PDB file with SEQRES, HELIX, SHEET and CRYST1 records, atoms N, CA, C and O in Angstrom:
SEQRES   1 A   80  MET LYS ALA ARG VAL HIS VAL THR LEU LYS ASN GLY VAL          
SEQRES   2 A   80  LEU ASP PRO GLN GLY LYS ALA ILE HIS GLN SER LEU GLU          
SEQRES   3 A   80  GLY LEU GLY PHE ASP GLY VAL GLU ASP VAL ARG GLN GLY          
SEQRES   4 A   80  LYS PHE ILE GLU ILE GLU LEU SER ASP SER ASP PRO ASP          
SEQRES   5 A   80  ALA ALA LYS ALA ARG VAL ALA GLU MET CYS GLU GLN LEU          
SEQRES   6 A   80  LEU ALA ASN THR VAL ILE GLU ASP TYR SER ILE GLU ILE          
SEQRES   7 A   80  GLU ALA                                                      
HELIX    1 AA1 PRO A   16  GLY A   27  1                                  12    
HELIX    2 AA2 PRO A   51  MET A   61  1                                  11    
HELIX    3 AA3 CYS A   62  LEU A   66  3                                   5    
SHEET    1 AA1 3 GLY A  39  GLU A  45  0                                        
SHEET    2 AA1 3 LYS A   2  LEU A   9 -1                                        
SHEET    3 AA1 3 GLU A  72  GLU A  79 -1                                        
CRYST1    1.000    1.000    1.000  90.00  90.00  90.00 P 1           1          
ATOM      1  N   MET A   1     104.092  99.664  69.388  1.00  0.00           N  
ATOM      2  CA  MET A   1     104.353  99.123  70.693  1.00  0.00           C  
ATOM      3  C   MET A   1     105.107 100.176  71.491  1.00  0.00           C  
ATOM      4  O   MET A   1     105.991 100.850  70.961  1.00  0.00           O  
ATOM      5  N   LYS A   2     104.756 100.315  72.768  1.00  0.00           N  
ATOM      6  CA  LYS A   2     105.374 101.323  73.609  1.00  0.00           C  
ATOM      7  C   LYS A   2     106.101 100.647  74.767  1.00  0.00           C  
ATOM      8  O   LYS A   2     105.601  99.702  75.378  1.00  0.00           O  
ATOM      9  N   ALA A   3     107.293 101.160  75.047  1.00  0.00           N  
ATOM     10  CA  ALA A   3     108.060 100.698  76.204  1.00  0.00           C  
ATOM     11  C   ALA A   3     108.142 101.843  77.203  1.00  0.00           C  
ATOM     12  O   ALA A   3     108.359 102.999  76.838  1.00  0.00           O  
ATOM     13  N   ARG A   4     107.963 101.495  78.461  1.00  0.00           N  
ATOM     14  CA  ARG A   4     108.118 102.465  79.543  1.00  0.00           C  
ATOM     15  C   ARG A   4     109.265 101.979  80.428  1.00  0.00           C  
ATOM     16  O   ARG A   4     109.276 100.837  80.887  1.00  0.00           O  
ATOM     17  N   VAL A   5     110.219 102.866  80.652  1.00  0.00           N  
ATOM     18  CA  VAL A   5     111.398 102.526  81.440  1.00  0.00           C  
ATOM     19  C   VAL A   5     111.435 103.430  82.666  1.00  0.00           C  
ATOM     20  O   VAL A   5     111.349 104.652  82.547  1.00  0.00           O  
ATOM     21  N   HIS A   6     111.562 102.832  83.828  1.00  0.00           N  
ATOM     22  CA  HIS A   6     111.728 103.561  85.078  1.00  0.00           C  
ATOM     23  C   HIS A   6     113.155 103.317  85.556  1.00  0.00           C  
ATOM     24  O   HIS A   6     113.568 102.173  85.748  1.00  0.00           O  
ATOM     25  N   VAL A   7     113.900 104.397  85.745  1.00  0.00           N  
ATOM     26  CA  VAL A   7     115.288 104.305  86.203  1.00  0.00           C  
ATOM     27  C   VAL A   7     115.359 104.977  87.574  1.00  0.00           C  
ATOM     28  O   VAL A   7     114.959 106.130  87.730  1.00  0.00           O  
ATOM     29  N   THR A   8     115.870 104.247  88.559  1.00  0.00           N  
ATOM     30  CA  THR A   8     115.990 104.781  89.911  1.00  0.00           C  
ATOM     31  C   THR A   8     117.374 104.454  90.466  1.00  0.00           C  
ATOM     32  O   THR A   8     118.030 103.504  90.040  1.00  0.00           O  
ATOM     33  N   LEU A   9     117.791 105.264  91.418  1.00  0.00           N  
ATOM     34  CA  LEU A   9     119.060 104.987  92.076  1.00  0.00           C  
ATOM     35  C   LEU A   9     118.938 103.723  92.917  1.00  0.00           C  
ATOM     36  O   LEU A   9     117.893 103.461  93.513  1.00  0.00           O  
ATOM     37  N   LYS A  10     120.001 102.950  92.958  1.00  0.00           N  
ATOM     38  CA  LYS A  10     120.016 101.741  93.781  1.00  0.00           C  
ATOM     39  C   LYS A  10     119.933 102.131  95.253  1.00  0.00           C  
ATOM     40  O   LYS A  10     120.346 103.222  95.646  1.00  0.00           O  
ATOM     41  N   ASN A  11     119.393 101.219  96.056  1.00  0.00           N  
ATOM     42  CA  ASN A  11     119.358 101.444  97.504  1.00  0.00           C  
ATOM     43  C   ASN A  11     120.782 101.643  98.003  1.00  0.00           C  
ATOM     44  O   ASN A  11     121.706 100.948  97.580  1.00  0.00           O  
ATOM     45  N   GLY A  12     120.942 102.583  98.892  1.00  0.00           N  
ATOM     46  CA  GLY A  12     122.260 102.861  99.450  1.00  0.00           C  
ATOM     47  C   GLY A  12     123.020 103.944  98.714  1.00  0.00           C  
ATOM     48  O   GLY A  12     124.033 104.431  99.216  1.00  0.00           O  
ATOM     49  N   VAL A  13     122.553 104.340  97.521  1.00  0.00           N  
ATOM     50  CA  VAL A  13     123.202 105.423  96.775  1.00  0.00           C  
ATOM     51  C   VAL A  13     122.566 106.738  97.214  1.00  0.00           C  
ATOM     52  O   VAL A  13     121.342 106.870  97.222  1.00  0.00           O  
ATOM     53  N   LEU A  14     123.393 107.702  97.576  1.00  0.00           N  
ATOM     54  CA  LEU A  14     122.920 109.004  98.016  1.00  0.00           C  
ATOM     55  C   LEU A  14     122.078 109.661  96.927  1.00  0.00           C  
ATOM     56  O   LEU A  14     122.465 109.667  95.759  1.00  0.00           O  
ATOM     57  N   ASP A  15     120.923 110.216  97.311  1.00  0.00           N  
ATOM     58  CA  ASP A  15     120.002 110.855  96.374  1.00  0.00           C  
ATOM     59  C   ASP A  15     119.774 112.304  96.804  1.00  0.00           C  
ATOM     60  O   ASP A  15     118.784 112.592  97.476  1.00  0.00           O  
ATOM     61  N   PRO A  16     120.673 113.226  96.429  1.00  0.00           N  
ATOM     62  CA  PRO A  16     120.531 114.620  96.861  1.00  0.00           C  
ATOM     63  C   PRO A  16     119.255 115.286  96.331  1.00  0.00           C  
ATOM     64  O   PRO A  16     118.662 116.114  97.022  1.00  0.00           O  
ATOM     65  N   GLN A  17     118.833 114.937  95.123  1.00  0.00           N  
ATOM     66  CA  GLN A  17     117.591 115.524  94.598  1.00  0.00           C  
ATOM     67  C   GLN A  17     116.392 115.038  95.404  1.00  0.00           C  
ATOM     68  O   GLN A  17     115.481 115.814  95.692  1.00  0.00           O  
ATOM     69  N   GLY A  18     116.389 113.777  95.762  1.00  0.00           N  
ATOM     70  CA  GLY A  18     115.317 113.242  96.586  1.00  0.00           C  
ATOM     71  C   GLY A  18     115.259 113.942  97.938  1.00  0.00           C  
ATOM     72  O   GLY A  18     114.175 114.241  98.440  1.00  0.00           O  
ATOM     73  N   LYS A  19     116.432 114.205  98.531  1.00  0.00           N  
ATOM     74  CA  LYS A  19     116.476 114.907  99.808  1.00  0.00           C  
ATOM     75  C   LYS A  19     115.945 116.329  99.672  1.00  0.00           C  
ATOM     76  O   LYS A  19     115.220 116.809 100.542  1.00  0.00           O  
ATOM     77  N   ALA A  20     116.310 117.008  98.570  1.00  0.00           N  
ATOM     78  CA  ALA A  20     115.832 118.377  98.339  1.00  0.00           C  
ATOM     79  C   ALA A  20     114.313 118.395  98.166  1.00  0.00           C  
ATOM     80  O   ALA A  20     113.643 119.289  98.685  1.00  0.00           O  
ATOM     81  N   ILE A  21     113.769 117.422  97.447  1.00  0.00           N  
ATOM     82  CA  ILE A  21     112.319 117.325  97.275  1.00  0.00           C  
ATOM     83  C   ILE A  21     111.657 117.083  98.627  1.00  0.00           C  
ATOM     84  O   ILE A  21     110.648 117.706  98.958  1.00  0.00           O  
ATOM     85  N   HIS A  22     112.237 116.168  99.404  1.00  0.00           N  
ATOM     86  CA  HIS A  22     111.703 115.862 100.731  1.00  0.00           C  
ATOM     87  C   HIS A  22     111.644 117.110 101.600  1.00  0.00           C  
ATOM     88  O   HIS A  22     110.620 117.378 102.227  1.00  0.00           O  
ATOM     89  N   GLN A  23     112.723 117.869 101.644  1.00  0.00           N  
ATOM     90  CA  GLN A  23     112.763 119.084 102.451  1.00  0.00           C  
ATOM     91  C   GLN A  23     111.754 120.113 101.948  1.00  0.00           C  
ATOM     92  O   GLN A  23     111.109 120.791 102.748  1.00  0.00           O  
ATOM     93  N   SER A  24     111.615 120.232 100.638  1.00  0.00           N  
ATOM     94  CA  SER A  24     110.647 121.181 100.075  1.00  0.00           C  
ATOM     95  C   SER A  24     109.219 120.784 100.415  1.00  0.00           C  
ATOM     96  O   SER A  24     108.394 121.643 100.729  1.00  0.00           O  
ATOM     97  N   LEU A  25     108.921 119.492 100.356  1.00  0.00           N  
ATOM     98  CA  LEU A  25     107.583 119.020 100.725  1.00  0.00           C  
ATOM     99  C   LEU A  25     107.282 119.333 102.183  1.00  0.00           C  
ATOM    100  O   LEU A  25     106.185 119.781 102.517  1.00  0.00           O  
ATOM    101  N   GLU A  26     108.266 119.093 103.053  1.00  0.00           N  
ATOM    102  CA  GLU A  26     108.082 119.430 104.468  1.00  0.00           C  
ATOM    103  C   GLU A  26     107.865 120.926 104.636  1.00  0.00           C  
ATOM    104  O   GLU A  26     107.010 121.348 105.414  1.00  0.00           O  
ATOM    105  N   GLY A  27     108.640 121.733 103.904  1.00  0.00           N  
ATOM    106  CA  GLY A  27     108.499 123.182 103.974  1.00  0.00           C  
ATOM    107  C   GLY A  27     107.141 123.663 103.504  1.00  0.00           C  
ATOM    108  O   GLY A  27     106.668 124.710 103.947  1.00  0.00           O  
ATOM    109  N   LEU A  28     106.513 122.921 102.622  1.00  0.00           N  
ATOM    110  CA  LEU A  28     105.175 123.267 102.131  1.00  0.00           C  
ATOM    111  C   LEU A  28     104.068 122.730 103.026  1.00  0.00           C  
ATOM    112  O   LEU A  28     102.885 122.938 102.757  1.00  0.00           O  
ATOM    113  N   GLY A  29     104.461 122.036 104.093  1.00  0.00           N  
ATOM    114  CA  GLY A  29     103.484 121.558 105.052  1.00  0.00           C  
ATOM    115  C   GLY A  29     102.991 120.143 104.824  1.00  0.00           C  
ATOM    116  O   GLY A  29     102.017 119.728 105.452  1.00  0.00           O  
ATOM    117  N   PHE A  30     103.632 119.394 103.947  1.00  0.00           N  
ATOM    118  CA  PHE A  30     103.238 118.002 103.715  1.00  0.00           C  
ATOM    119  C   PHE A  30     103.927 117.113 104.755  1.00  0.00           C  
ATOM    120  O   PHE A  30     105.055 116.656 104.566  1.00  0.00           O  
ATOM    121  N   ASP A  31     103.214 116.887 105.853  1.00  0.00           N  
ATOM    122  CA  ASP A  31     103.749 116.071 106.936  1.00  0.00           C  
ATOM    123  C   ASP A  31     103.610 114.590 106.605  1.00  0.00           C  
ATOM    124  O   ASP A  31     102.785 114.203 105.778  1.00  0.00           O  
ATOM    125  N   GLY A  32     104.420 113.774 107.256  1.00  0.00           N  
ATOM    126  CA  GLY A  32     104.306 112.326 107.120  1.00  0.00           C  
ATOM    127  C   GLY A  32     105.092 111.743 105.959  1.00  0.00           C  
ATOM    128  O   GLY A  32     105.048 110.533 105.736  1.00  0.00           O  
ATOM    129  N   VAL A  33     105.805 112.569 105.219  1.00  0.00           N  
ATOM    130  CA  VAL A  33     106.653 112.054 104.137  1.00  0.00           C  
ATOM    131  C   VAL A  33     107.964 111.619 104.785  1.00  0.00           C  
ATOM    132  O   VAL A  33     108.713 112.450 105.299  1.00  0.00           O  
ATOM    133  N   GLU A  34     108.238 110.322 104.758  1.00  0.00           N  
ATOM    134  CA  GLU A  34     109.423 109.807 105.442  1.00  0.00           C  
ATOM    135  C   GLU A  34     110.668 109.822 104.576  1.00  0.00           C  
ATOM    136  O   GLU A  34     111.769 110.021 105.090  1.00  0.00           O  
ATOM    137  N   ASP A  35     110.520 109.613 103.265  1.00  0.00           N  
ATOM    138  CA  ASP A  35     111.684 109.576 102.380  1.00  0.00           C  
ATOM    139  C   ASP A  35     111.219 109.817 100.954  1.00  0.00           C  
ATOM    140  O   ASP A  35     110.085 109.493 100.602  1.00  0.00           O  
ATOM    141  N   VAL A  36     112.087 110.383 100.139  1.00  0.00           N  
ATOM    142  CA  VAL A  36     111.802 110.604  98.721  1.00  0.00           C  
ATOM    143  C   VAL A  36     113.005 110.128  97.920  1.00  0.00           C  
ATOM    144  O   VAL A  36     114.140 110.500  98.217  1.00  0.00           O  
ATOM    145  N   ARG A  37     112.759 109.318  96.919  1.00  0.00           N  
ATOM    146  CA  ARG A  37     113.787 108.904  95.956  1.00  0.00           C  
ATOM    147  C   ARG A  37     113.272 109.327  94.593  1.00  0.00           C  
ATOM    148  O   ARG A  37     112.131 109.024  94.245  1.00  0.00           O  
ATOM    149  N   GLN A  38     114.075 110.009  93.831  1.00  0.00           N  
ATOM    150  CA  GLN A  38     113.638 110.445  92.516  1.00  0.00           C  
ATOM    151  C   GLN A  38     114.362 109.649  91.448  1.00  0.00           C  
ATOM    152  O   GLN A  38     115.399 109.040  91.708  1.00  0.00           O  
ATOM    153  N   GLY A  39     113.808 109.659  90.245  1.00  0.00           N  
ATOM    154  CA  GLY A  39     114.418 108.914  89.149  1.00  0.00           C  
ATOM    155  C   GLY A  39     113.997 109.483  87.802  1.00  0.00           C  
ATOM    156  O   GLY A  39     113.592 110.641  87.692  1.00  0.00           O  
ATOM    157  N   LYS A  40     114.104 108.645  86.790  1.00  0.00           N  
ATOM    158  CA  LYS A  40     113.756 109.053  85.429  1.00  0.00           C  
ATOM    159  C   LYS A  40     112.670 108.124  84.891  1.00  0.00           C  
ATOM    160  O   LYS A  40     112.609 106.944  85.237  1.00  0.00           O  
ATOM    161  N   PHE A  41     111.824 108.679  84.045  1.00  0.00           N  
ATOM    162  CA  PHE A  41     110.805 107.917  83.343  1.00  0.00           C  
ATOM    163  C   PHE A  41     110.995 108.184  81.861  1.00  0.00           C  
ATOM    164  O   PHE A  41     111.007 109.337  81.430  1.00  0.00           O  
ATOM    165  N   ILE A  42     111.143 107.124  81.079  1.00  0.00           N  
ATOM    166  CA  ILE A  42     111.408 107.249  79.642  1.00  0.00           C  
ATOM    167  C   ILE A  42     110.382 106.419  78.888  1.00  0.00           C  
ATOM    168  O   ILE A  42     110.185 105.244  79.199  1.00  0.00           O  
ATOM    169  N   GLU A  43     109.724 107.023  77.893  1.00  0.00           N  
ATOM    170  CA  GLU A  43     108.802 106.292  77.020  1.00  0.00           C  
ATOM    171  C   GLU A  43     109.438 106.171  75.646  1.00  0.00           C  
ATOM    172  O   GLU A  43     109.960 107.144  75.101  1.00  0.00           O  
ATOM    173  N   ILE A  44     109.390 104.972  75.094  1.00  0.00           N  
ATOM    174  CA  ILE A  44     109.992 104.707  73.791  1.00  0.00           C  
ATOM    175  C   ILE A  44     108.944 104.046  72.917  1.00  0.00           C  
ATOM    176  O   ILE A  44     108.364 103.030  73.300  1.00  0.00           O  
ATOM    177  N   GLU A  45     108.696 104.615  71.747  1.00  0.00           N  
ATOM    178  CA  GLU A  45     107.779 104.024  70.771  1.00  0.00           C  
ATOM    179  C   GLU A  45     108.597 103.103  69.871  1.00  0.00           C  
ATOM    180  O   GLU A  45     109.590 103.528  69.279  1.00  0.00           O  
ATOM    181  N   LEU A  46     108.179 101.841  69.770  1.00  0.00           N  
ATOM    182  CA  LEU A  46     108.930 100.827  69.031  1.00  0.00           C  
ATOM    183  C   LEU A  46     108.110 100.279  67.869  1.00  0.00           C  
ATOM    184  O   LEU A  46     106.880 100.264  67.917  1.00  0.00           O  
ATOM    185  N   SER A  47     108.795  99.834  66.835  1.00  0.00           N  
ATOM    186  CA  SER A  47     108.122  99.208  65.696  1.00  0.00           C  
ATOM    187  C   SER A  47     108.037  97.692  65.848  1.00  0.00           C  
ATOM    188  O   SER A  47     107.440  97.020  65.007  1.00  0.00           O  
ATOM    189  N   ASP A  48     108.627  97.148  66.909  1.00  0.00           N  
ATOM    190  CA  ASP A  48     108.622  95.698  67.139  1.00  0.00           C  
ATOM    191  C   ASP A  48     107.193  95.167  67.260  1.00  0.00           C  
ATOM    192  O   ASP A  48     106.292  95.886  67.692  1.00  0.00           O  
ATOM    193  N   SER A  49     106.996  93.925  66.882  1.00  0.00           N  
ATOM    194  CA  SER A  49     105.689  93.287  67.059  1.00  0.00           C  
ATOM    195  C   SER A  49     105.736  92.190  68.121  1.00  0.00           C  
ATOM    196  O   SER A  49     104.689  91.737  68.584  1.00  0.00           O  
ATOM    197  N   ASP A  50     106.925  91.761  68.507  1.00  0.00           N  
ATOM    198  CA  ASP A  50     107.097  90.723  69.523  1.00  0.00           C  
ATOM    199  C   ASP A  50     107.474  91.375  70.856  1.00  0.00           C  
ATOM    200  O   ASP A  50     108.556  91.948  70.976  1.00  0.00           O  
ATOM    201  N   PRO A  51     106.589  91.292  71.862  1.00  0.00           N  
ATOM    202  CA  PRO A  51     106.879  91.944  73.143  1.00  0.00           C  
ATOM    203  C   PRO A  51     108.171  91.469  73.808  1.00  0.00           C  
ATOM    204  O   PRO A  51     108.879  92.270  74.420  1.00  0.00           O  
ATOM    205  N   ASP A  52     108.484  90.185  73.696  1.00  0.00           N  
ATOM    206  CA  ASP A  52     109.711  89.673  74.313  1.00  0.00           C  
ATOM    207  C   ASP A  52     110.953  90.247  73.634  1.00  0.00           C  
ATOM    208  O   ASP A  52     111.921  90.611  74.301  1.00  0.00           O  
ATOM    209  N   ALA A  53     110.918  90.324  72.300  1.00  0.00           N  
ATOM    210  CA  ALA A  53     112.041  90.905  71.557  1.00  0.00           C  
ATOM    211  C   ALA A  53     112.174  92.391  71.872  1.00  0.00           C  
ATOM    212  O   ALA A  53     113.283  92.907  72.011  1.00  0.00           O  
ATOM    213  N   ALA A  54     111.039  93.074  71.983  1.00  0.00           N  
ATOM    214  CA  ALA A  54     111.059  94.502  72.301  1.00  0.00           C  
ATOM    215  C   ALA A  54     111.674  94.727  73.680  1.00  0.00           C  
ATOM    216  O   ALA A  54     112.496  95.625  73.858  1.00  0.00           O  
ATOM    217  N   LYS A  55     111.276  93.914  74.649  1.00  0.00           N  
ATOM    218  CA  LYS A  55     111.817  94.066  76.004  1.00  0.00           C  
ATOM    219  C   LYS A  55     113.318  93.818  76.020  1.00  0.00           C  
ATOM    220  O   LYS A  55     114.054  94.506  76.727  1.00  0.00           O  
ATOM    221  N   ALA A  56     113.771  92.850  75.253  1.00  0.00           N  
ATOM    222  CA  ALA A  56     115.205  92.559  75.169  1.00  0.00           C  
ATOM    223  C   ALA A  56     115.959  93.738  74.555  1.00  0.00           C  
ATOM    224  O   ALA A  56     117.042  94.095  75.020  1.00  0.00           O  
ATOM    225  N   ARG A  57     115.388  94.341  73.513  1.00  0.00           N  
ATOM    226  CA  ARG A  57     116.037  95.505  72.875  1.00  0.00           C  
ATOM    227  C   ARG A  57     116.118  96.673  73.837  1.00  0.00           C  
ATOM    228  O   ARG A  57     117.148  97.341  73.928  1.00  0.00           O  
ATOM    229  N   VAL A  58     115.032  96.920  74.556  1.00  0.00           N  
ATOM    230  CA  VAL A  58     115.009  98.040  75.498  1.00  0.00           C  
ATOM    231  C   VAL A  58     115.981  97.777  76.652  1.00  0.00           C  
ATOM    232  O   VAL A  58     116.629  98.706  77.133  1.00  0.00           O  
ATOM    233  N   ALA A  59     116.087  96.542  77.096  1.00  0.00           N  
ATOM    234  CA  ALA A  59     117.063  96.205  78.138  1.00  0.00           C  
ATOM    235  C   ALA A  59     118.481  96.509  77.658  1.00  0.00           C  
ATOM    236  O   ALA A  59     119.305  97.011  78.424  1.00  0.00           O  
ATOM    237  N   GLU A  60     118.759  96.211  76.413  1.00  0.00           N  
ATOM    238  CA  GLU A  60     120.073  96.526  75.842  1.00  0.00           C  
ATOM    239  C   GLU A  60     120.288  98.042  75.813  1.00  0.00           C  
ATOM    240  O   GLU A  60     121.382  98.523  76.109  1.00  0.00           O  
ATOM    241  N   MET A  61     119.234  98.794  75.452  1.00  0.00           N  
ATOM    242  CA  MET A  61     119.323 100.261  75.461  1.00  0.00           C  
ATOM    243  C   MET A  61     119.639 100.770  76.865  1.00  0.00           C  
ATOM    244  O   MET A  61     120.444 101.686  77.036  1.00  0.00           O  
ATOM    245  N   CYS A  62     119.002 100.172  77.862  1.00  0.00           N  
ATOM    246  CA  CYS A  62     119.245 100.570  79.249  1.00  0.00           C  
ATOM    247  C   CYS A  62     120.682 100.289  79.656  1.00  0.00           C  
ATOM    248  O   CYS A  62     121.341 101.125  80.274  1.00  0.00           O  
ATOM    249  N   GLU A  63     121.153  99.118  79.308  1.00  0.00           N  
ATOM    250  CA  GLU A  63     122.513  98.724  79.674  1.00  0.00           C  
ATOM    251  C   GLU A  63     123.564  99.622  79.011  1.00  0.00           C  
ATOM    252  O   GLU A  63     124.611  99.896  79.598  1.00  0.00           O  
ATOM    253  N   GLN A  64     123.281 100.079  77.783  1.00  0.00           N  
ATOM    254  CA  GLN A  64     124.275 100.853  77.042  1.00  0.00           C  
ATOM    255  C   GLN A  64     124.147 102.363  77.211  1.00  0.00           C  
ATOM    256  O   GLN A  64     125.142 103.079  77.097  1.00  0.00           O  
ATOM    257  N   LEU A  65     122.930 102.864  77.481  1.00  0.00           N  
ATOM    258  CA  LEU A  65     122.752 104.315  77.471  1.00  0.00           C  
ATOM    259  C   LEU A  65     121.810 104.856  78.543  1.00  0.00           C  
ATOM    260  O   LEU A  65     122.149 105.819  79.231  1.00  0.00           O  
ATOM    261  N   LEU A  66     120.653 104.261  78.691  1.00  0.00           N  
ATOM    262  CA  LEU A  66     119.596 104.885  79.481  1.00  0.00           C  
ATOM    263  C   LEU A  66     119.818 104.844  80.987  1.00  0.00           C  
ATOM    264  O   LEU A  66     119.308 105.704  81.705  1.00  0.00           O  
ATOM    265  N   ALA A  67     120.561 103.871  81.474  1.00  0.00           N  
ATOM    266  CA  ALA A  67     120.810 103.747  82.913  1.00  0.00           C  
ATOM    267  C   ALA A  67     122.304 103.567  83.174  1.00  0.00           C  
ATOM    268  O   ALA A  67     123.011 102.915  82.405  1.00  0.00           O  
ATOM    269  N   ASN A  68     122.755 104.145  84.248  1.00  0.00           N  
ATOM    270  CA  ASN A  68     124.112 103.897  84.720  1.00  0.00           C  
ATOM    271  C   ASN A  68     124.001 102.725  85.688  1.00  0.00           C  
ATOM    272  O   ASN A  68     123.707 102.913  86.869  1.00  0.00           O  
ATOM    273  N   THR A  69     124.233 101.531  85.193  1.00  0.00           N  
ATOM    274  CA  THR A  69     123.955 100.324  85.962  1.00  0.00           C  
ATOM    275  C   THR A  69     124.863 100.140  87.181  1.00  0.00           C  
ATOM    276  O   THR A  69     124.634  99.240  87.989  1.00  0.00           O  
ATOM    277  N   VAL A  70     125.871 100.969  87.317  1.00  0.00           N  
ATOM    278  CA  VAL A  70     126.706 100.917  88.519  1.00  0.00           C  
ATOM    279  C   VAL A  70     125.913 101.458  89.712  1.00  0.00           C  
ATOM    280  O   VAL A  70     126.006 100.924  90.818  1.00  0.00           O  
ATOM    281  N   ILE A  71     125.132 102.521  89.482  1.00  0.00           N  
ATOM    282  CA  ILE A  71     124.403 103.160  90.588  1.00  0.00           C  
ATOM    283  C   ILE A  71     122.890 103.170  90.403  1.00  0.00           C  
ATOM    284  O   ILE A  71     122.169 103.586  91.309  1.00  0.00           O  
ATOM    285  N   GLU A  72     122.390 102.719  89.245  1.00  0.00           N  
ATOM    286  CA  GLU A  72     120.957 102.781  88.974  1.00  0.00           C  
ATOM    287  C   GLU A  72     120.384 101.404  88.631  1.00  0.00           C  
ATOM    288  O   GLU A  72     121.055 100.553  88.047  1.00  0.00           O  
ATOM    289  N   ASP A  73     119.131 101.219  89.013  1.00  0.00           N  
ATOM    290  CA  ASP A  73     118.345 100.065  88.602  1.00  0.00           C  
ATOM    291  C   ASP A  73     117.318 100.546  87.584  1.00  0.00           C  
ATOM    292  O   ASP A  73     117.010 101.736  87.516  1.00  0.00           O  
ATOM    293  N   TYR A  74     116.792  99.617  86.795  1.00  0.00           N  
ATOM    294  CA  TYR A  74     115.733  99.999  85.856  1.00  0.00           C  
ATOM    295  C   TYR A  74     114.705  98.881  85.771  1.00  0.00           C  
ATOM    296  O   TYR A  74     114.995  97.712  86.028  1.00  0.00           O  
ATOM    297  N   SER A  75     113.497  99.284  85.403  1.00  0.00           N  
ATOM    298  CA  SER A  75     112.436  98.321  85.123  1.00  0.00           C  
ATOM    299  C   SER A  75     111.788  98.709  83.804  1.00  0.00           C  
ATOM    300  O   SER A  75     111.732  99.884  83.442  1.00  0.00           O  
ATOM    301  N   ILE A  76     111.302  97.704  83.095  1.00  0.00           N  
ATOM    302  CA  ILE A  76     110.738  97.902  81.761  1.00  0.00           C  
ATOM    303  C   ILE A  76     109.324  97.359  81.717  1.00  0.00           C  
ATOM    304  O   ILE A  76     109.061  96.242  82.163  1.00  0.00           O  
ATOM    305  N   GLU A  77     108.414  98.155  81.174  1.00  0.00           N  
ATOM    306  CA  GLU A  77     107.041  97.708  80.894  1.00  0.00           C  
ATOM    307  C   GLU A  77     106.828  97.817  79.393  1.00  0.00           C  
ATOM    308  O   GLU A  77     107.172  98.835  78.792  1.00  0.00           O  
ATOM    309  N   ILE A  78     106.270  96.793  78.785  1.00  0.00           N  
ATOM    310  CA  ILE A  78     105.957  96.800  77.354  1.00  0.00           C  
ATOM    311  C   ILE A  78     104.444  96.823  77.196  1.00  0.00           C  
ATOM    312  O   ILE A  78     103.739  95.990  77.766  1.00  0.00           O  
ATOM    313  N   GLU A  79     103.955  97.774  76.425  1.00  0.00           N  
ATOM    314  CA  GLU A  79     102.537  97.879  76.116  1.00  0.00           C  
ATOM    315  C   GLU A  79     102.354  97.545  74.653  1.00  0.00           C  
ATOM    316  O   GLU A  79     102.816  98.275  73.776  1.00  0.00           O  
ATOM    317  N   ALA A  80     101.676  96.434  74.391  1.00  0.00           N  
ATOM    318  CA  ALA A  80     101.487  95.989  73.007  1.00  0.00           C  
ATOM    319  C   ALA A  80     100.385  96.765  72.328  1.00  0.00           C  
ATOM    320  O   ALA A  80     100.089  96.523  71.158  1.00  0.00           O  
TER     321      ALA A  80                                                      
END                                                                             
């Protein structure tokens, strides 16, 4: 079973990397890009057989290590 975790900064939190990417895209001639927010993508291979239990375990991993929940949000996808 595979878990995919997307971690992004919460709305309202300054994203300097996103701004740098935005400026670089404009510098390369990519017009029409209004905003860029960057984040992390994490894939975890699990031995769990129950998708609900796996999602709960991964949520615990996010809360304890993978995301800084003060400034970041996360979403979890489980692929059985």
